[in-house]
C-alpha positions as CSV (number, residue, x, y, z in Angstrom):
1,M,192.6,232.9,108.3
2,R,191.1,230.5,110.7
3,A,187.8,232.4,110.7
4,H,187.8,232.2,106.9
5,R,188.2,228.4,106.9
6,L,185.5,228.1,109.5
7,A,183.1,230.2,107.4
8,T,183.9,228.2,104.3
9,S,183.3,224.9,106.1
10,L,180.1,226.2,107.5
11,A,178.9,227.4,104.1
12,A,179.8,224.1,102.6
13,G,177.9,222.3,105.3
14,L,174.9,224.5,104.8
15,V,174.9,223.9,101.1
16,A,175.2,220.1,101.6
17,A,172.4,220.1,104.1
18,A,170.2,222.1,101.7
19,L,170.9,219.8,98.8
20,A,170.2,216.7,101.0
21,S,166.9,218.0,102.2
22,T,165.7,219.1,98.8
23,G,167.2,216.4,96.7
24,C,165.4,214.3,94.1
25,S,162.2,213.0,95.6
26,K,161.1,210.9,92.7
27,D,161.2,207.2,93.0
28,V,163.0,205.3,90.3
29,P,160.9,202.5,88.9
30,T,162.5,199.1,88.8
31,Q,160.3,197.9,85.9
32,E,158.7,199.5,83.0
33,T,155.5,198.2,81.5
34,L,155.8,198.1,77.7
35,A,153.0,197.5,75.2
36,P,153.4,194.2,73.4
37,S,155.0,194.5,70.0
38,S,153.5,193.0,66.9
39,P,155.3,192.2,63.7
40,S,154.4,194.3,60.6
41,G,154.6,191.1,58.5
42,T,155.7,187.5,58.6
43,D,158.1,185.5,56.4
44,A,156.8,182.0,55.7
45,N,160.4,180.9,54.8
46,A,162.0,182.4,57.9
47,G,162.8,178.9,59.3
48,T,164.8,178.0,56.2
49,W,167.2,181.0,56.4
50,R,170.9,180.1,56.2
51,M,173.1,181.4,58.9
52,I,176.0,183.6,57.7
53,V,179.1,183.6,59.8
54,L,181.8,186.2,59.1
55,S,185.4,185.4,59.6
56,G,186.4,189.0,60.0
57,P,185.4,192.7,59.6
58,T,187.0,192.9,56.2
59,Q,184.2,190.9,54.6
60,I,181.8,193.8,54.8
61,D,182.8,197.0,53.1
62,V,181.6,200.0,55.1
63,P,181.9,203.3,53.1
64,A,183.3,206.3,54.9
65,P,180.7,208.7,56.2
66,A,179.9,211.9,54.2
67,P,181.6,215.0,55.5
68,A,179.5,216.9,58.1
69,A,179.2,219.9,55.8
70,A,177.8,217.7,52.9
71,E,174.2,218.5,51.9
72,A,173.2,214.8,52.1
73,Y,174.6,214.6,55.7
74,Q,172.8,217.8,56.8
75,A,169.5,216.5,55.3
76,E,169.9,213.2,57.1
77,L,170.7,215.0,60.3
78,A,167.6,217.3,59.9
79,A,165.4,214.2,59.3
80,I,166.6,212.7,62.6
């Protein structure tokens, strides 16, 4: 029994050493350079927009999603 535990511990140690020596060698970048975005259009009246503040989630009616077996749902899923 003791030999079995010793062999199991030794095997676990060898696996850990192998994983540590062959682990991920890729550096993880701390920043990503992104291309500047440009708007597709502008709204000349954007500065005059009125802010809308909702008092609760019941002010917007969100319909229930279509069943997963529905044709429209499957079409939308295929498009994604």
